[in-house]
C-alpha positions as CSV (number, residue, x, y, z in Angstrom):
1,M,-78.9,-22.2,-168.1
2,Q,-78.0,-25.9,-167.9
3,G,-77.9,-28.7,-165.4
4,P,-80.4,-29.4,-162.5
5,T,-81.6,-25.8,-162.4
6,Y,-82.6,-25.8,-166.0
7,R,-84.5,-29.1,-165.6
8,L,-86.1,-27.8,-162.4
9,L,-87.5,-24.7,-164.0
10,R,-88.6,-26.4,-167.3
11,R,-92.4,-26.2,-167.5
12,S,-93.2,-28.2,-170.6
13,D,-93.6,-31.5,-168.7
14,V,-95.5,-29.7,-165.9
15,R,-98.1,-28.4,-168.4
16,V,-98.8,-31.9,-169.6
17,K,-99.3,-33.4,-166.1
18,W,-100.7,-30.6,-164.0
19,G,-101.6,-27.8,-166.4
20,S,-100.1,-24.4,-167.1
21,G,-101.6,-22.9,-163.9
22,F,-99.3,-25.0,-161.8
23,G,-96.3,-24.1,-164.0
24,W,-96.9,-20.4,-163.4
25,L,-97.4,-20.9,-159.7
26,W,-94.2,-23.0,-159.5
27,S,-92.4,-20.3,-161.5
28,A,-93.6,-17.6,-159.1
29,Y,-92.3,-19.6,-156.2
30,A,-89.0,-20.3,-157.9
31,V,-88.1,-16.7,-158.8
32,S,-89.0,-15.4,-155.4
33,T,-87.1,-18.2,-153.6
34,Y,-84.0,-17.5,-155.7
35,G,-84.3,-13.8,-154.9
36,T,-84.6,-14.5,-151.2
37,W,-81.5,-16.7,-151.1
38,I,-79.5,-14.3,-153.2
39,A,-80.2,-11.7,-150.5
40,F,-79.5,-14.2,-147.7
41,G,-77.6,-12.4,-144.9
42,A,-77.9,-9.0,-146.5
43,F,-79.8,-7.4,-143.6
44,P,-77.2,-8.5,-140.9
45,L,-74.5,-7.3,-143.3
46,I,-76.1,-3.9,-143.8
47,A,-76.7,-3.7,-140.0
48,V,-73.0,-4.4,-139.2
49,R,-71.2,-2.6,-142.1
50,V,-73.5,0.3,-142.9
51,L,-75.3,1.0,-139.6
52,H,-72.5,-0.3,-137.2
53,A,-75.1,-2.2,-135.1
54,P,-73.7,-4.3,-132.2
55,A,-74.0,-8.1,-132.2
56,F,-77.1,-8.2,-129.9
57,A,-78.9,-5.8,-132.2
58,V,-78.1,-8.0,-135.3
59,S,-79.5,-11.1,-133.5
60,L,-82.6,-9.1,-132.4
61,L,-83.2,-8.0,-136.0
62,E,-83.8,-11.6,-137.0
63,A,-85.6,-12.9,-133.9
64,A,-87.8,-9.8,-133.5
65,G,-88.7,-9.8,-137.2
66,L,-89.8,-13.4,-137.0
67,A,-91.9,-12.9,-133.9
68,A,-93.5,-9.6,-134.9
69,A,-94.4,-10.9,-138.4
70,A,-96.0,-13.9,-136.8
71,V,-98.1,-11.8,-134.4
72,V,-99.1,-9.3,-137.1
73,A,-100.0,-12.2,-139.5
74,F,-102.1,-14.1,-136.9
75,P,-105.5,-12.6,-138.0
76,L,-104.6,-13.0,-141.7
77,G,-105.5,-16.7,-141.9
78,P,-109.3,-16.2,-141.7
79,W,-109.0,-13.1,-144.0
80,V,-107.1,-15.1,-146.7
81,E,-109.5,-18.0,-146.3
82,H,-112.5,-16.0,-147.5
83,R,-110.8,-14.3,-150.4
84,A,-109.8,-15.4,-153.9
85,K,-106.2,-16.7,-153.6
86,R,-104.6,-15.2,-156.7
87,P,-105.3,-11.6,-155.9
88,V,-104.0,-12.2,-152.3
89,M,-100.8,-13.7,-153.7
90,I,-100.3,-10.7,-156.1
91,A,-101.0,-8.2,-153.3
92,M,-98.5,-9.8,-150.9
93,D,-95.8,-10.0,-153.6
94,L,-96.3,-6.2,-154.2
95,V,-96.1,-5.5,-150.5
96,R,-92.8,-7.4,-150.3
97,F,-91.5,-5.6,-153.5
98,L,-92.3,-2.2,-152.1
99,A,-90.9,-3.0,-148.6
100,M,-87.6,-4.4,-150.0
101,A,-87.2,-1.7,-152.6
102,S,-87.4,0.9,-149.9
103,V,-84.1,-0.2,-148.4
104,P,-81.8,0.7,-151.3
105,I,-83.8,3.9,-151.9
106,A,-83.3,4.9,-148.2
107,Y,-79.7,3.9,-148.4
108,F,-79.0,6.1,-151.5
109,L,-80.9,9.0,-149.9
110,G,-78.8,8.6,-146.7
111,V,-81.7,8.0,-144.4
112,L,-81.5,4.2,-143.8
113,S,-81.8,3.2,-140.2
114,Y,-81.9,0.1,-138.0
115,G,-85.6,0.8,-137.3
116,H,-86.3,0.9,-141.1
117,L,-84.7,-2.6,-141.5
118,L,-86.8,-3.9,-138.6
119,V,-90.0,-2.6,-140.1
120,V,-89.1,-4.0,-143.5
121,S,-88.4,-7.4,-141.9
122,V,-91.8,-7.4,-140.2
123,L,-93.7,-6.3,-143.4
124,S,-91.9,-8.8,-145.6
125,G,-92.3,-11.6,-143.1
126,T,-96.0,-10.9,-142.6
127,A,-96.7,-10.8,-146.3
128,G,-94.7,-14.0,-146.7
129,I,-97.0,-15.8,-144.2
130,A,-100.1,-14.6,-146.1
131,F,-98.6,-15.6,-149.5
132,T,-97.7,-19.0,-148.2
133,A,-101.2,-19.6,-146.8
134,A,-102.8,-18.4,-150.1
135,S,-100.5,-20.4,-152.4
136,G,-100.8,-23.6,-150.3
137,A,-104.6,-23.4,-150.5
138,Y,-104.5,-22.6,-154.2
139,L,-102.1,-25.5,-154.8
140,K,-104.7,-27.9,-153.3
141,Y,-107.3,-26.4,-155.6
142,L,-105.1,-26.5,-158.7
143,V,-103.5,-30.0,-158.4
144,R,-105.4,-33.2,-158.2
145,R,-105.0,-35.2,-155.0
146,E,-102.8,-38.0,-156.6
147,H,-100.4,-35.4,-157.9
148,L,-99.9,-33.4,-154.7
149,L,-96.8,-35.4,-153.5
150,A,-95.0,-34.9,-156.8
151,A,-96.0,-31.2,-156.9
152,N,-94.7,-30.6,-153.4
153,G,-91.5,-32.4,-154.4
154,R,-91.0,-29.9,-157.2
155,F,-91.4,-27.0,-154.7
156,E,-89.0,-28.7,-152.2
157,G,-86.4,-29.4,-154.9
158,T,-86.6,-25.8,-156.1
159,S,-86.1,-24.5,-152.6
160,W,-82.9,-26.6,-152.0
161,V,-81.4,-25.7,-155.4
162,A,-82.0,-22.0,-154.6
163,T,-80.4,-22.6,-151.2
164,A,-77.3,-24.1,-152.8
165,A,-76.9,-21.5,-155.6
166,G,-78.3,-18.3,-154.1
167,P,-75.8,-17.5,-151.3
168,P,-72.7,-17.9,-153.5
169,L,-74.2,-15.7,-156.2
170,G,-75.3,-13.2,-153.6
171,G,-71.9,-13.3,-152.0
172,A,-70.3,-12.5,-155.4
173,L,-72.8,-9.6,-155.8
174,V,-72.1,-8.3,-152.3
175,G,-68.3,-8.4,-153.1
176,L,-68.8,-6.5,-156.3
177,L,-71.6,-4.1,-155.6
178,G,-72.4,-4.2,-151.9
179,P,-75.3,-5.8,-149.9
180,V,-77.9,-3.2,-150.9
181,V,-77.8,-4.4,-154.5
182,T,-78.8,-8.0,-153.4
183,V,-81.8,-6.5,-151.5
184,M,-82.9,-4.8,-154.7
185,A,-82.6,-8.2,-156.5
186,D,-84.8,-9.7,-153.9
187,A,-87.3,-6.9,-154.4
188,L,-87.4,-7.5,-158.2
189,S,-87.9,-11.2,-157.6
190,Y,-91.3,-10.5,-155.9
191,L,-92.4,-8.3,-158.8
192,L,-91.6,-11.1,-161.2
193,S,-93.5,-13.5,-158.9
194,A,-96.5,-11.3,-159.0
195,L,-96.4,-11.2,-162.8
196,A,-96.2,-15.0,-162.9
197,V,-99.2,-15.4,-160.7
198,L,-101.0,-12.9,-162.9
199,R,-100.5,-15.2,-165.9
200,I,-102.5,-18.0,-164.2
201,R,-105.8,-18.6,-166.0
202,G,-108.9,-20.4,-164.8
203,G,-110.9,-20.5,-161.6
204,D,-110.0,-19.6,-158.0
205,V,-111.0,-20.7,-154.6
206,A,-112.5,-18.9,-151.6
207,A,-114.4,-20.2,-148.6
208,P,-118.0,-18.8,-148.5
209,R,-118.8,-16.2,-145.8
210,D,-121.8,-14.1,-144.9
211,P,-120.9,-10.5,-145.8
212,A,-122.9,-9.4,-142.7
213,T,-120.8,-11.5,-140.4
214,R,-117.8,-9.8,-138.8
215,L,-114.6,-11.5,-137.9
216,R,-114.8,-12.9,-134.4
217,A,-112.1,-13.8,-131.9
218,A,-113.2,-17.5,-132.2
219,D,-112.3,-17.3,-136.0
220,L,-108.7,-16.6,-135.1
221,L,-108.4,-19.9,-133.2
222,G,-110.1,-21.9,-136.0
223,G,-106.7,-23.1,-137.5
224,W,-105.6,-24.5,-134.1
225,R,-108.9,-26.2,-133.6
226,I,-108.7,-28.0,-136.9
227,I,-105.0,-29.0,-136.3
228,L,-105.7,-30.2,-132.7
229,R,-108.9,-32.1,-133.7
230,D,-107.0,-34.3,-136.2
231,R,-104.6,-36.7,-134.4
232,A,-102.2,-37.0,-137.3
233,L,-102.2,-33.2,-138.0
234,R,-101.6,-32.5,-134.3
235,R,-98.6,-34.8,-134.1
236,L,-97.2,-33.5,-137.4
237,F,-97.7,-29.9,-136.2
238,L,-95.8,-30.5,-132.9
239,N,-93.1,-32.4,-134.6
240,S,-92.5,-29.8,-137.4
241,I,-92.4,-26.7,-135.2
242,L,-90.1,-28.3,-132.6
243,V,-87.7,-29.8,-135.2
244,G,-87.7,-26.5,-137.1
245,G,-87.2,-24.4,-134.0
246,L,-84.4,-26.5,-132.6
247,I,-82.5,-26.6,-135.9
248,M,-83.0,-22.8,-136.5
249,A,-81.9,-22.0,-133.0
250,T,-78.4,-23.3,-133.9
251,V,-77.9,-21.4,-137.1
252,P,-76.6,-18.1,-135.5
253,L,-74.5,-20.2,-133.0
254,L,-72.9,-22.1,-135.9
255,A,-71.9,-18.8,-137.4
256,V,-70.4,-17.6,-134.2
257,L,-68.6,-20.9,-133.6
258,L,-67.3,-21.4,-137.2
259,L,-66.5,-17.8,-138.1
260,G,-65.5,-16.4,-134.6
261,G,-64.3,-19.4,-132.6
262,Y,-62.7,-21.6,-135.3
263,H,-61.9,-18.7,-137.7
264,F,-63.3,-20.3,-140.8
265,P,-62.7,-18.1,-143.9
266,A,-66.0,-16.7,-145.2
267,W,-65.9,-18.9,-148.3
268,W,-65.5,-22.0,-146.2
269,Y,-68.6,-21.0,-144.3
270,G,-70.5,-20.5,-147.6
271,L,-69.2,-23.9,-148.8
272,A,-70.3,-25.6,-145.6
273,F,-73.9,-24.7,-146.1
274,G,-74.1,-24.4,-149.9
275,V,-72.9,-27.9,-150.9
276,P,-75.2,-29.8,-148.5
277,A,-78.2,-28.0,-149.9
278,L,-77.8,-30.1,-153.0
279,G,-78.7,-33.1,-150.9
280,G,-82.1,-31.5,-150.4
281,F,-82.7,-31.4,-154.1
282,V,-81.7,-35.0,-154.4
283,G,-84.0,-36.0,-151.5
284,A,-86.9,-34.1,-153.0
285,R,-86.5,-35.8,-156.3
286,L,-86.3,-39.2,-154.6
287,S,-89.3,-38.7,-152.3
288,A,-92.1,-39.7,-154.6
289,R,-90.2,-42.7,-155.9
290,L,-89.4,-44.0,-152.4
291,V,-93.1,-43.5,-151.4
292,K,-94.2,-45.5,-154.4
293,R,-91.8,-48.4,-153.5
294,Y,-92.0,-48.5,-149.7
295,G,-95.2,-46.6,-148.8
296,R,-95.7,-43.1,-147.5
297,H,-95.8,-43.9,-143.7
298,R,-92.6,-46.0,-143.8
299,V,-90.6,-43.4,-145.8
300,M,-91.9,-40.5,-143.7
301,T,-91.1,-42.3,-140.4
302,A,-87.6,-43.4,-141.5
303,S,-86.6,-39.9,-142.9
304,G,-88.2,-38.2,-139.8
305,W,-86.0,-40.3,-137.5
306,L,-82.8,-39.8,-139.5
307,R,-83.2,-36.0,-139.8
308,S,-83.4,-35.9,-135.9
309,I,-80.3,-38.1,-135.4
310,F,-77.8,-36.4,-137.8
311,P,-77.7,-32.9,-136.2
312,L,-76.0,-34.4,-133.1
313,G,-72.9,-34.8,-135.3
314,L,-72.3,-31.1,-135.1
315,A,-71.2,-31.6,-131.5
316,F,-68.0,-33.1,-133.0
317,V,-67.1,-30.1,-135.2
318,R,-63.5,-29.0,-134.7
319,P,-61.3,-26.3,-136.3
320,G,-59.7,-26.7,-139.7
321,I,-60.4,-28.9,-142.7
322,P,-61.8,-31.8,-140.5
323,G,-64.3,-29.4,-139.0
324,L,-65.3,-28.2,-142.5
325,L,-65.8,-31.8,-143.7
326,T,-67.8,-32.7,-140.6
327,V,-70.2,-29.8,-141.2
328,I,-70.6,-30.6,-144.8
329,I,-71.3,-34.3,-144.2
330,V,-73.6,-33.8,-141.2
331,E,-75.6,-31.0,-142.9
332,G,-75.7,-33.0,-146.2
333,L,-77.2,-36.0,-144.5
334,L,-79.7,-33.9,-142.6
335,I,-80.8,-31.9,-145.6
336,T,-81.1,-35.0,-147.8
337,C,-83.5,-36.5,-145.2
338,M,-85.4,-33.2,-145.0
339,G,-85.7,-33.2,-148.8
340,I,-87.4,-36.6,-148.6
341,F,-89.5,-35.9,-145.5
342,N,-90.9,-32.4,-146.3
343,P,-92.9,-33.1,-149.5
344,I,-94.6,-36.1,-147.8
345,Y,-95.4,-34.1,-144.7
346,A,-96.6,-31.1,-146.8
347,T,-98.8,-33.4,-148.9
348,E,-100.3,-35.2,-145.8
349,R,-101.0,-31.8,-144.2
350,L,-102.9,-30.6,-147.3
351,Q,-104.8,-33.8,-147.8
352,R,-106.0,-33.9,-144.2
353,T,-107.0,-30.2,-144.2
354,P,-110.6,-29.3,-145.4
355,M,-110.4,-27.3,-148.6
356,D,-112.4,-24.4,-147.1
357,H,-109.9,-24.1,-144.2
358,A,-106.6,-24.7,-145.9
359,A,-105.5,-21.1,-145.8
360,R,-106.3,-20.7,-142.1
361,V,-104.5,-23.9,-141.2
362,L,-101.4,-23.0,-143.2
363,S,-101.3,-19.5,-141.7
364,T,-101.6,-20.9,-138.2
365,W,-98.9,-23.3,-138.9
366,S,-96.5,-20.6,-140.2
367,V,-97.3,-18.2,-137.3
368,S,-96.7,-20.9,-134.7
369,S,-93.5,-22.1,-136.4
370,K,-92.0,-18.6,-136.5
371,L,-92.9,-17.8,-132.9
372,V,-91.2,-21.0,-131.7
373,Q,-88.2,-20.3,-133.9
374,A,-87.9,-16.7,-132.5
375,T,-88.3,-17.9,-128.9
376,L,-85.7,-20.7,-129.3
377,M,-83.2,-18.4,-131.1
378,V,-83.3,-16.0,-128.1
379,S,-83.2,-18.9,-125.6
380,W,-80.3,-20.6,-127.2
381,G,-78.4,-17.3,-127.6
382,I,-78.7,-16.9,-123.8
383,L,-77.7,-20.5,-123.3
384,A,-74.6,-20.1,-125.5
385,T,-73.6,-16.9,-123.5
386,L,-73.9,-18.8,-120.2
387,T,-72.1,-21.9,-121.5
388,S,-70.6,-22.0,-125.1
389,P,-71.9,-22.1,-128.6
390,L,-70.8,-25.7,-129.0
391,A,-72.6,-26.8,-125.8
392,A,-75.8,-25.1,-126.9
393,I,-75.6,-26.8,-130.3
394,T,-75.0,-30.2,-128.6
395,L,-78.1,-29.7,-126.4
396,S,-80.2,-29.0,-129.4
397,G,-79.0,-32.2,-131.0
398,V,-79.8,-34.2,-127.9
399,L,-83.3,-32.7,-127.7
400,L,-83.9,-33.4,-131.4
401,L,-83.5,-37.2,-130.7
402,A,-86.9,-37.2,-128.9
403,T,-88.9,-35.4,-131.6
404,P,-89.7,-38.4,-133.8
405,L,-91.8,-39.8,-131.0
406,L,-94.4,-37.1,-132.1
407,L,-94.6,-38.5,-135.6
408,P,-98.0,-40.1,-136.5
409,D,-98.1,-43.8,-136.1
410,R,-99.6,-46.1,-138.8
411,T,-103.1,-46.0,-137.3
412,H,-103.2,-42.2,-137.3
413,F,-101.5,-41.9,-140.7
414,S,-103.6,-44.4,-142.8
415,T,-107.1,-43.1,-142.1
416,P,-107.6,-39.4,-142.9
417,E,-110.0,-37.5,-140.6
418,P,-113.3,-36.4,-142.1
419,A,-113.7,-32.8,-143.3
420,V,-114.5,-30.3,-140.6
421,P,-117.8,-28.5,-141.0
422,A,-117.4,-24.7,-141.2
423,E,-119.6,-24.1,-138.1
424,E,-117.6,-26.5,-136.0
425,A,-114.2,-25.1,-137.1
426,T,-115.1,-21.6,-135.9
427,A,-117.3,-22.5,-132.9
428,P,-116.3,-21.0,-129.5
């Protein structure tokens, strides 16, 4: 393995700076992320080609999976918070492995159904939220404060390289062996991730809790209380879920527009979203350097504004080569800005969150984001039916222009809020 991927996965430098524990955590994230992107689009493909599901059912599979996983995962934040994080990560990886592995098994036994895919989508989504909450809290424990931005940059870069490389590789596997094989590859990636987490040595982190105290309804709202109490976290939260929701709402519509309306060949469609992902890797690698030169607030604000401006360029997509180039350029600029913005935003979120409540805040953040995405996907699907996919995509771009107004200003950004006492975070 050569090139950026080889350098990205190399752990020797990481051990020197952050210790081998971070190297194994990063490896776990990398292998599972590559598995996820290799299997990108496998469930809709199985639903259409194997189960002959209609278009509405395919859309419902993605939206319902997101929403149901978010609801099921809602009480997991407090549960993860009071447990050692490594065992939680291993358990969630094993849940995802078993859920995904059940799909090819059911297929070969001839009992695979749409309901089975929906259940697996919910289980894997729920376990993914819990894993993200545990791994984020553990990252804050594992990495010193001054190294958090660079560490988040490593994760962000890995994500974008996987986004660029995974779908083409998965497409080749689908063409040769069928979509079920890519689901099995995704399942195995979670098993490898669990083994990597198992290799981490050293301490762990868990918020103290009285064993006699039972989980209360107020505990479930603790994550939102912490977010809403901190002005910068509150603004980051609203900005991130709205930007993510409006962008994700257009993804199915772009597929309908490009593949159905403009009749792009499948490999054009893959090219349109694979090539721009490399911009995310470049942005993630530049993020820490830009912050060092220009300051965290300035870089975050500039990249936050730019990532909200570029999506409007999709309103000008047309058939043929010009349309393909428009998508590549617009998505490339957008994703480069996201690659710069995301590590800064993730670092600021972790640094402003009390250690004892990091898992709860991250879980609340993921749940809220997925619920908003599912809601906007359905809403924009209805809007596209009443108007057109291009009109709905354009409206999303227009609304995105207002989202940077929610970014923290310099006064919010420069002075972190004090840690939240445990009793205050969970008080009714």
